[in-house]
N, C-alpha and C positions, 0 to 999 in steps of 0.2 A: 244877397238881400240882407242877411243877418249882419254883415259887416257894415252895410249902409245904415242899418237900424241903430248902430252905435253912435250915429251923428258925427262920424269922422269925415271931415272935409275931403273932397277928392284930392286936393293938392297935398294932403298929408298922408295919403294911403301908401305910397311907395317909399319905402326905406331900404337901406342896404341889408344883405343877408347877416352881415357881421353884427348889425345892431340887434337883430332878432335872435341870434344864437342858434345852436343846434335845435332842430325841431323835427317832430314826426311828419310823415307825409312827404310828398314829392312836388308839391306845388309851391309857387312863390307866395310868400305871406305879405298881405297888404294891410298895414295897421299903423296908426299913428303913434308917435312917441308918447310915453306916459301913461298908456292904457294899462290897466291892472291885470293880474293873472287871470281872473275870470273872463275879461274881455279877450285876452290872448288865447285862452283855450276855446273860446266861442269862435274866434277867427280861424283857428286851426282846424276846427271841426268843419267849418264851412268852406275851407279853401278847396278848390277843385284840383283833381289830380291832372297832371299833364297827360294828354292823350298818347297812346302807343301808335307810333306811326310805322306802317309796313309799306314802303314805297315800291317794292319789287314783286313781280309775279314769279312763278316757278321756273320761268326761263331766264330770270335775271333782267327783265325789261321793266322799265318805270311804268307804273299804272297811270290811270286817269287822275287828274287833279294836280300834277306836278308841272304845269306850265310847259315850257320849251323841253323839258326832260322827258315828258310822256312819250312812250314808244321808243325811246332810246336804250341801248344795251349798257349796263352798269359799267362794264369794263372799258367802254368807248368814250366816256364823257368827261374824264378828268380834265383835258385841255380846255373843253368848252365851259367847264365850271370856272377854271382860272380866268377865261376871257370874259365871262359874265360878271365875276367879282371885280375884274379890272375895269369893266365898263361902268360899274356902279361906284368906282373910286374907293372901294374898300379892300382891295387886295394889298396885303403887307409885303409879302415876299414869297417867291417860289424856290424850294431847294429840294434835292434828293437826300434821302437818309436811308440807312440799312436797317432792316428789321425782319423778323420772322413773319412769314406769310404762308397760309396753307395752299398746297397745290394738289391736284388729283394724282393719286398714286399710279394711275394707269397711263394718262396721256400727258401728265406733268403740267397742265394748264392751271392757271390761278383760279382759285375758287372765290366765291363771293359770300359775305355774310348776309343772311336774309332773316328777317324777323317773321316767325310763323307761330301759329298755335299748335301745341302738342298735347298728348294725353300722358298722364302720369299715374303711377301707383302710389298712393300715400304710405310712406314708411313709418310714420308716426313720429311722436315728439322724442327728443333727447332730453331727459330729465337732468336737471342740475344737482345730482347727488350720486353717490356710489351705487353701483349696479345691485349689489346685495340689498340695498334699502328700497328698491323699486317694488311696489306692492303688486299683488296679482291683478288687481283692477287696472293699474297703470300699465302693466305688461300687456293685458288684453287689449288696450287701446294703442299700442305701439308695436307695429310688426318687427321693427328692428330688433327689440328686445326678445321677441319670440325666436327670431333667427339666431340671436346670440346663445340662447339655451340650447339650440340644435347643434351649433358650432362646438359647445362644450363636450358633445358626445362623440366627436370625431377625433382620430389620431392624426396629427399633422406631422409630416416628415418633409423637411426639417421642422423642429418644433417651433421656429419663429414664424412659420406659416400661420399658426393660430393668432399670433399677435398681429400679423398683417390683415387677416380677415376681420378681426375685431376692430382694428383701427378703421377699416373701411366702413364697417357697420355704424361705428360711433360718428363718423364725419360725413357720411354720404347724405345727399339731399333725396327728395323723392325720386322714384325710378321712372325716367322717361321711356315709355314703351312703343311710341309711334314713330313711323318714318314716312317721308313724303316720297315714296316709290310707287311704282306700278306693281311689281312683282313681289310677293312675299306673303307672309302669314296674314291673312285678312283679319283685321281686328273685328271681333263680333259685337260691334257697337252701333246701334241704330239711334240717330239723333233727330229730335223733332224740331223742324224750323218754326213751328208755330209757338211752342211754349218753352223751348229750350231743354226739355226734358230728354234724357237718354236712357236706353234699355240695353243691357248687356245680356246676349243670348248664350245660354250654357253649352248647347249641343244641337246636332242637326235634327233631332226629334222635337225639341222646343221650337226651333225655326220653322219646321213644317207646320206645327200646330198654329203658330201665330202669323203665318204668311197670308197676306191678302192679295198678293200679286207676285209673279215671277217664279214661283216654285218649280213650274213645269220646265222653264228654260234652264234653271239651276240643276234639277235633279239628275244624278249620274255623274256629276263633275266634282272634282276636288274643290274645297273651298277657297278658291282663288279668283281674282279678277280675271275676266269681266263677269263670269257667271253668277258669283255671289252677289254682285251689285244689282242684279235684276230683282232680287227678292225685297219686297216691301212689307212692313208690319204696321200695326196699329199702335200709336203711342199709348203707353200704359197710364199716362196721366190725363191727356186731353182727347184722345181717340183719333188724332189726325193720322194720316198715312206718313210714314217715315221711311228714310233711306239709310242704308249703312254709310258710315263715314268713309271717305275715300282713302284714309291712311291704312298702311299695312304695319305689321308689328315689327319692333326691333328684332333683329336676328337672335340676340340673346334671350328674348322671350320665348322663341321657338326652341332654342338649344336648352333652355332651362327645364323644359317639360319632358325631355327624352327619358329620364328615369321612370317616368310614368307611362308616356305614350308607347314607347318601344316594347314595354313589357305587358301591354294590354291591360292596363289599369282600369279602363272602362268596360272593355268587352270580355276579359278573362281574369277576374279577380284572384282566382285560385292560382293561376300561373304567376301573376304579379306578386302575390304574397310569397311564393316559393323563392323568388330571385331578388326581391327588394328587401333592404337596400343593397347596393353594390358593395363588394368588398373593398374595392380599390379604385382609385381615379388618378390620373397623372396629367400634368401640364407644366409648362414653364412658368417662371415667376412673372414676367412682364404682362400685367393686365388681367391675368385669369382670376385673381383674388377679387377683382371688382367687376369681372365679366362672367365667365362660365361658372366658376365655383359659386359665385354669389348668386347668379340666376338659378342654378340648380338648388341651392339652399332656400331661396325665397319661395320657389314653387313648391318644393317638398314640405316646407314648413306650413304654407298655406293649405296645401291639400291633405297632408297626412300628420303634420306635427312631428315628423321623424326625420333624421338625417337621410339624404339620398344616398350616401356612401359612408362607409365606416372608416377609411383611411384615405389620406391625400398625400401623394408623393409629388413634390415640386423640385425643379431644378433650374439652374441659371442658363446662361446663354453660350452658345458655341461661337468662339472668336478664331480668327486666324492666329497663326503661331506668334506673331508679333503683338498680339493683343488688340488689333483693330477688328472691326466688324468686317464680314466677308460680304463682298458685293461683286456681281459680275462686271459692273461698269469699272470697278477698281482693278479688276484682273486677279483678285486674291480668292476668289470663290473656287471651291473644289467640288466638281460634280460627283455624285455618289458612285457611279459605275467606274469612273476613273480612279477614285480612291480605293474602291474594293479591289480592283485589279492590280493596283500599284502596291498597296500596303497589305492587302489581305483583309477579308472581312472578320476573321477572328482576332486579328491584331487590332482592328478598328473597334470591335466589340469590347475587347479588354480595355482599350483606352477610355471607353465610356463608363463601364462598370466599376473600374478601379479608380474612380475619380469622385471626390466629395461633391455631392450634387448641388450644394448651395454656393459653390464657387464656379466662375466661368471656366469652360473647358477650352483650352488653346488646342486647335486641331490643325494638323499638318503632317507632312511627310517626315520631318525631323523628329517630331514627337513620337510618331509611329515607329521609327527606327529605334528609338530609345525604349519604347514599350516592348518591342520584339526582342531586343538584346536582354532586357531585364527579366522577362518572363516566358514569352513564347519559345525562344530558342532554348533556354535551360530546360524547359519542360520536355521539348522534342529531343534533346540530347539524352535526357534520362531514359526516355522511351526507346530511342535508337540504341543506346548501350545494351539494354535488356535484349532487344530484338537480335542485335548483332551476335552477342555471346550465346544466346539460347539457340540460334541457327547454327553456330559454329559447334556447340556441344550437342546439337540435336535434342535439346531439352523441351519437354512439353509439360503443361501443368498437369498434375496427377492428384490422386487422392491419398498417397502415402503420407504418413505422419512424419513430420520433420522435427529435428531438435534445434530450437531457436537459441541463439546466443543473446547476450544482454542487448547489443545494439540492435538485433532484429526485433526483440520484444519491445524496445523503446520506440522504434519506428512504427510498429503496428498501434501501440498505445498513443503515439503522437498523431497517427492518422485517425484514430477513433476520436481524440479530442477535436481534431480539426472538423470532423463530420459533424459532431455534436454542435460545436460553435457556429459553423456555417449554417446548419439547420435553423438554429435559434435566430440568427441574424436574418436570414431569408424569411422566417415567419414574421419578422418585424420590417420586412421590405427594405432591409439595409443591405443593398447589394455592394455598396462601397467597402464597408468593413468585412463582409463576407469575402470579397475579392482579395482584400488585404491578408486575411487569414489563410487563404489558399496560396497566395504568393509567398507568404512566409513559410508554409509547409514545403512548397516546391523548393524554395531556397535551401532549407535544412535537409531535404531529401537529396538534393544534388550536391550541395557543399559540405554536408556532414556525413550522412548515411552512406551515400555511394562512394564518396572520396575515401572514407575509412574501410569500405568493404570491397574495393577494386581487386585487391590481391585474391580474395576468395573466388572470383570469377576467373582469374587467370590460371588457376590450377589445372595442370594437364589432365588429372584423373578426377572423376566425380567422387565426392564423399559427402558425409552428412552436413558438413559445414557449407559446402558449395550449394547443395540441395536447399538448405535453409535460406541461403542468400537469394537464390532464384525465387523461392516461394514468397519471401517477404517482399522483394522488389516487385514481382508480379502482382501480388495482392495489392500492394499500394497503388500501382499504376491502374489497375482495373477499377478499383474503388474511386481513384481520382478522376477516371474518365466519366464515371457516372456523376460525380460531384460537380464536374466542369460542364456537363451537358447543356445546362441552361445558360452558361456564360460563352463558352466557345463551342458551338454545336458541331462544327466540321472536323476539327482537330480530335474532339472527344469520340466522334463517331468512327474516324479512321483508327484510332487506338483501339476502340472496342471491337471493331470488325476483325482486326489483325489478332488481337490478344485473346479474344473469346470465340468469336464466330468461326474462325479459321480451324479451331480445334473441336468445336462443338456445333454442329449445323442445327442441333435442336435447341440451342440457346435462344433467348429472345432475340427478335430479329434486328432490332436497333437498340442502341444505348438510350435512345429517347423513349423507349417502351419499357425500359426496366424499372424496377421498384427504386425509389430513393434510398440511398444507403442509410441504415439505422444502426445505433450503437447504445449499448447499456453503459451509461457513464459510470455507474457504480463499480463496474468491472475494470475500469482504467486503473493502472498502477501509477497513482499520483507520486509516490516516492520515487519511482524510476524516472518519472518526467522532471522532478525537482532535481535529481542527481544529474541527469543529462543536461539540463538547462544551465546548471552550474559548470559543468565540465565545458560546455561550448563557451561560456563567459570567460572561464579560466584560460582556455585555449586561445581565444581572441585577445586577451590581455597579454599572454605570454608572447604572442606574435607582435603585439604592439610594443612591449618592453624590448624585444629583440631589435625592432626597428629604431627605438629611441637610443639604443646602445650601439647603433651603427653596424649591426649585424644584418645587412640587407638581404643576404640569401637565407631562406628558411632551410635549405638543404644542409647548411653548415650546422653540425651537431655542437651542443654546448654541454657543459658538465652538470649544471644544477638550476633548478627552479625552486623558489620558495613562495608558498601560497598562504595568504590569510584570507579567510572567507567571511569574516564578520559574524556578528551575533545571530543575525537572521538565519543564516545557513549552517550553523554549527552542527546541526543534527544530520545534515547531508554527509554521507560517507564517501569521500573522495578516493579512498583507497581501493574501492571496488572499480574505479575507473582510471587507476594509475597507469596501467599499461597504455591506454588509449591517449592519456595526456602527455606521457613521455614521447610518444610518436608524434602527436600534434604539435607540441612545442619544440620537439626535436632536442631533448635534453637527456642525460644519462640517468639522472636521479631527480625525484620529487620530494619535497619537503613541506609539510603543512605546519605553519607556526601559529601559536595562540594569540600572541600580541602583535598588533600591527606595528608597534614601535620597533619591533626587531627588524623590520624591513624599511620603513620610511617615516620621515618626519613631515608633518603637515603644517602649513602656515596659511591662514585665512586672511584675505585682504578685501576690502570693499571695491566694488566697481564704481569708481568715483563718478563717471558720467551719468550713472543711474541713481546712486544714493545721495549724491550731492544735492541735486535739485529736489530729491524726495524729502530729504530731511532738513535742509537748509542749515540753521544755526546749530541743530542737533547733531550734525554729521560727525564732528570730532568725538562726540560721546559715544555714537553708534560705532565708530571704528575702534574705540577703546574697549567697548563691550564685546565686540567680535574677537578681539585679541585675547580677551580674558577667559573665553570658554574653552573647554576641552577640544583641542583642535582636531584630533583624530576622530572623536565621536561625532563632532559637528560636521566634519569633512564627509563621513560615511552617511550622515543623515541627508545632506545636501546632494550627494552623488546618487542617492537613491530616488531623487526627485521631490524630497519633502522640503518644505519651507523651514527656516530656523527662527526660533523665538528668542529674542534677546530682552533683557530688562534695561531700559535706559531711563534715568532719572525717576525710578519708581514705577515706570509704565512699560508695558510690553509692546514690542514692535516686531514685525514679521519681515524676514528677508527671504526673498524667492531664490532658488538655486542660480539663476542667471544674474543675480546681483552680487554674488560673492565669487572672488577669484580664489581658486584652490591651488596653492604652490606645494609641490612635493620635492623632497630631497631624500636620496637614498642614505640609509644609515651605515651600509656596508660596501659601498662601491658597486652595487648591482645597478642594472638598468631596470626601471620600474614602470609600472602602468596600473592605474586604479580606476575603478568604475563601480557603482552601485554597491559600494561597501566591500568589494573584493580587490585585493591587491595581489599582484604577481611580480616578483623580482627574479631576474635571471643573472647568472654569472656569465659575464661576457669574455671572460679569459679563454683563449683558444690555445690549447697545448698542441705540440707537433702532432700527436696521435689524432686528436680532433681535426686537425687541418687535413691530415690524410684521408680521414673518412669522409670530410666534406669534399675533397677531390674526387673520391670514388663516387659519390652522389652525383656530382656534376657530370662525370664520365657517363653514368647511367642515362642522364637526361640527354646528353648528346647522341648517344647511341639510338635512343628512342626517337629522337628527331630525324636521324638518318634513316631509320626503319620506315618512318612515315613517309619521308621523301622518296624512298625506293618503292612505296606502295606495296610492301609486304603484307601477307595475311597475318591476322593477329597471333596465330598459333605457329607461324613459321620459325623454325629453328635456324640459327645463323652462326657463322664464324666471324670473329672480330679480329682485326689487326689494327695495332696502334703504331704510328710512326712518331716516336719522341725520344729525346735524350734527357729529359728532365728527371733527375733522380727521385725527387719527392713524388712525382707522379707514378713512376715505376714502383716505388715503394708502396703507395697507395693500392696500386693494381694487385700487387703481391699479397698485401694484407687483406683485401677485401674481394679477392678474385671470385669466391664462391657467391657472394652477395651480388656482384655485377652480373655474373652469368645467369643467376636466378631471375634477376629483374628484367634482363634483356632477352631471355631465352637463347643465350649464347652457348654453343657446345665447347667452344675454345676461345681463349684470348692470347694472341701472340703479339709480341712487341718486335717490330722489324719493318721491313719494307712492305708496301701494299701491293696487291696484285692488280693486274691490268683490268680484270673483269670486276673488281670490287665497286660496290657503290661507295663513293668517297665524300667525306666531309672534310674540306681543306682547312688548314690551320687559320687561314685569314678570313674564314666565313664569320659574318657578324655574330652568329649564334654561338661561336666557340669562344669560351673564356679560359681554356686551358692551352698549355703549350703542346699541342698534339694534333696530328692528322689522323683521321679515323677512316677505315675501310670495312665494310661488311659484305658478306656474300651468303646467299642462302645455302642451307645444307640440302643437298640433293638426296 
């Protein structure tokens, strides 16, 4: 009527949308060209909205009012619609096209989109300004900002979980809380058909007070359909009798209240206060930031204004080894019991805990085998070593004081550091780095302490040094069993029962009942830790230098190793560990040099594929600046993982370690290796004397191989016979006979024919790299 009052002729009322331009509202604008802004605004105000049409009922059937479609199923009418359009002469073309369409996850049938009314919780406005500028009044009017304040109080692991939740809160719409289902959490909303008012009932007590019909039918039942629907109440606005809406609640509405409902928020406030909020909650990334975490946060914010949990631990997805999702229909899903039986539950657990949680976990038997080789087998081998030799020596843990050597003290200090670090990490719910810390300790226990201490266990007679070795290894494994109990509960229990309970029936019944290991970090010998850390690095570099000098066999002794430790480690006294390093690098002498230039010359080159695109036209100047700095000092800085700062055209630029290639050249004909500011150079010249000693060590290895193949006891004495005509080997045996006997538990070594009853290692065996045939026999 208002449009007509403008005096616009009917013929002029319809114009194209492009002529009108963008406009508010959803209706079609009818207005004549040339009308002014006021006329346009009046027309927009009067324009009717297009009606919302919902043609389908809850069974997907067309309702009354849709002509020949009424009563038909939506999935069945496509061809009839085409026929109807064709009959009217308005069908343009029929063709198939591929697109995504929802299907039921249970029966795989296609779903249908249906327009329905739903109930929402108003989340409030998102203000067009930084959050810190939102006023208390504005925050009070917007639930999303109240939830944000609660999110700030929670520890998110990984930390980007916080960003995900905040992003959801910034971008989410109102929360739809209703579902068109029969079974579920009955929404406590009674709607008046007379005046449109609705009442929300807070609890069963209010419902009983306001019920005017049906309470007797409902009483004694849970608040679910059909019993709850029997209850009628009076409308608080017009007094008419009203019914509960038929909708049930979104499942996340129900899930979001568990932090209050399961702890007795309404019925036992004292108990609820004792346990609320929860310390920790965990779920995977997909969906939970906008589902469970969000619903818990929304409910707790409204009800208490507090976080429902203090910490959130989230993780990515488990995929097949090839990176694909696992599905039964694809044949790549692994059932739990099958995996547990084949790979072992503790191996499986270690795969999970020793994995960065924000990265997808590739799961399968190949990765399980690698995990077992890397951690579970080395751990068990160390444990087995102790058990084997302790049984052989009939050693049992006692209370006698022992005299620890430097290596023992280091291991116990290293153990204490591991306990302290793992404890701190688990307090932060960081199982990944805690597992890495334990794995690093087990590697050093196996490949450093035990390897360097083996001979102490081989001694035929017990002495203070052997007792100290047993005590140290035993203490480490018992403590490790307690530390590993939450990670690999079955292996740790087996270790504990054998190492502790078998000797002390009064000891705590299970490792899982023992106190968590504790350590006083102030008592740790940090100087010793630094010395041994440097010694391990020097030994590793020494072996690397030998390999670069084509000395492939570590058993071949060399004359000299020269070491430069860098400014950061100059205070560490390597002389205290000289004997250890001589043995590890297998050299006769060790020399510490003050200037790295005495060992190696450095040349720094840019990694062109990285720095070229990064600096463009500046690249030549960057390359020149890189060549002008102190090459040794800059190399040490880069090797320690630090970035390098250069001045280019009066401006500072940063180069990361991976952007610079470090070339090294030996200054004295040595083989060299360098890392983290430490450089080791070895003399690769092999004299005849050194060559013979190397042959003697190779011979020891072959005899040990033969002992193992013969399945001899570890303490079995033997006689050795060598069938060889090689002069150098015979000289080597003569020069190092006592060494070979001691290492192999041999009473005698004879060169000549082998005996018929000997266990024999033939000269053409793949393990044999010497011109010799070996025979051994046990000494009776």
